[in-house]
N, C-alpha and C positions, 0 to 999 in steps of 0.2 A: 664346354667343349664345341659347342655349336658357333660361338662367337669367335673362339680361336681359328676354326676352320674357315668362318666367313673372313676373318682378317687375314689369315693364309692365302686365300683366294684373292684378296684385294690386292695384296703385297704382290702376289704374283702377276695379276694383271697390269699394275702399275710399271713392274720391270719389264714386262714385254713391251707395253707401251713406249716406253722410253728407248728400248732396243730399236722397235719399229720406226719411230721418229728419228733416231740417228741414221738407220739405214736409208731412210728416205732422204734425209738432208744430204747425204754424201753421194746421192743417186748420180751416177755418170762422172763423178770427180775422182774416182779411183778405178785402177783398172780390175778387170774380173767381175765377180758377181757376190752381191752381200745377200745372206739370207738369215732368217732368225729360227732358231730351235730351241727347244726346253733347255739345252745346255749352253745356249748363249748365241753370239753371232758367228757365222762361218763366213769366210772370206775365200772364196774359189778363185785362184789367180789363173784361169783359163785364158788362153791366147785368144785374141780376136779373129784370128785366121788360122788355116790350116785344118788338118784332119777334123778336129773338133767341130767347127763352123761347116764344112763341106758334110761331113755326116748329116748334120742337121738339115741341111738343104735337101741332100738326096732323100732322107726319111719324109720330110715334108711333101716334096712331090711326088713321092712313090705312094703314100697315102692318099693324096688327094684326087690321083688318078683312078682310086678304086672306092673312095667314100662318095656318098650323095652330097649333093651341093650344099646341102643345108649344115653339113659337119664339115668343120676345117681343122687343119694340122697348123696351129698358131704357134709362132716364134715370138718371143719378146714379151714386152709389157702388157697388163699389168702382171703384178705377183699373184699367187694364190694365197689366201688367208684363213686361218681359223683361229680368231682371236680367244676364244674359249680354251684352246688348248696351247696357245702362245707359240703358234707355228707360222711362219711366213717364207714362202719357197716360190721359187720362179723356174718350173721345169724348162728343159730346152725345148721340147716341143709339149704342147697341150692339144689333145684331141678334145673338142668341143663343139657344141652345136653353136651357130650363129646367133641364135634368139639368146643364148645364156650369155654372151659377150656384152649384151647391149645393158651393162649395170655401170655405176658409178663407182669408183675405187677398184678395189681387188676382187679377183673373182672368186667365187664360191667354191672351194674344191670339191664339193660334193656333186658340182654340174659338172665336172670334167668326166670324159668318158676313159681317158687313158692319159697317164703323164709318161713320157719319155726321156730319159737322161743318156747323153754321151758321157762316158767317164773321162774326167779330166786327169792326165798326168800328175797334176801337182797335189791332188787330194781324192783319191780313189774311195777312200772309206766314206766319204761324203755322198756318194751315189750308191755304194754296196752295203752299206751298213746304217747310216742314219737316216737315209731316204726310205730305205726297206722298213725301218721302224715308223717313219712319220707319216708316209702316204697312206697306209691302213688307217692309222689313227685319225687323219683328217677326212677320210671316206673317199679316197680315189681308188676307184674299183679294179684297175689294171695299171701295173707299172712296168714298162721295158726299159732294160739297161742295156747299152751296146758300149763295148769297151774296145776302144781302138788299139790298146796296149796288147791285147791275146788275140784280137779277131773272134771274140765271143761274146755271149750275151746271155740275158734271160728274161722271161716274161712272168712276171708275179700276179696272180688272180686270187678271186675266192676269199674276201675278208671274212675271219672268223674270230670268234672271242677267246682270248686265252688269258691265264692269270697276268701276264703282263700288260693286257692291253690287246685291241684288234691287231691282228697279223694277217699277212697272206698265207693262205693254206697250201696253193698250187705254185709250184715253180718249174717252169719248162726252160731248160736250157739249150742255147743253140750255138752254131759256129757260123762263121761269115761263109756265105754261099749257099746255105739254107734258106728256104722259105720260113718267114715268122708270122704269126697272127698275134694281132695287137686289136684287142675289141674283138668286132666283127670282121676284120679286114685283114687280108694276108698279102704280104709283100715280099720282094725278093731282097736278100741281103748281098748279091752278087756285087762285087766291085767297091764295096765300102772301103774307105781308106783307112790305113793304120798309121800309128805313131812309128816313124822310122829313127830318127836320131834322139838317142835317150838323153841327150842334154838339153834337148828343145822341150820346152814346157808346152802345154795344150790344155 
């Protein structure tokens, strides 16, 4: 039984590495963002401009105004990766210490202070369902979701053990216009953009 379990883990690791290699080989050649989960590769067809990207800019600037200089709200590469769990994600905003960014390859997700996602119109379940499951599993202590479709969001914290694995125990919902606390920092959500045209993806 131990041998079968080891073989199963080895097979899962090989499958994950194959998916990761594919994602990395197609980086910048496909629109949107590719990530790896336990279910396989997720392709989020977000638009490169518009409310999604503008929300990212607003949140980054607002956070960096209230955070100490050694903490940044980072956008872009690299990914966060937990090879043992078979998960590679790229949050829209990563709150992380500058010293923890000085690493080769992907960030260790356990060094993030928070992950922030702006919900895409094309695949909202990726942010509201899959990442709510994945982020506590890989040890990200705080996960904030901003949803331009509805002008609402939530901050999830307090990872605890459950029969299904680590999950967030606390969820604080908010509506745009309210202040929101992410980690140790509180920012305004006033004036964040909303998706206007239902036909336009973001």
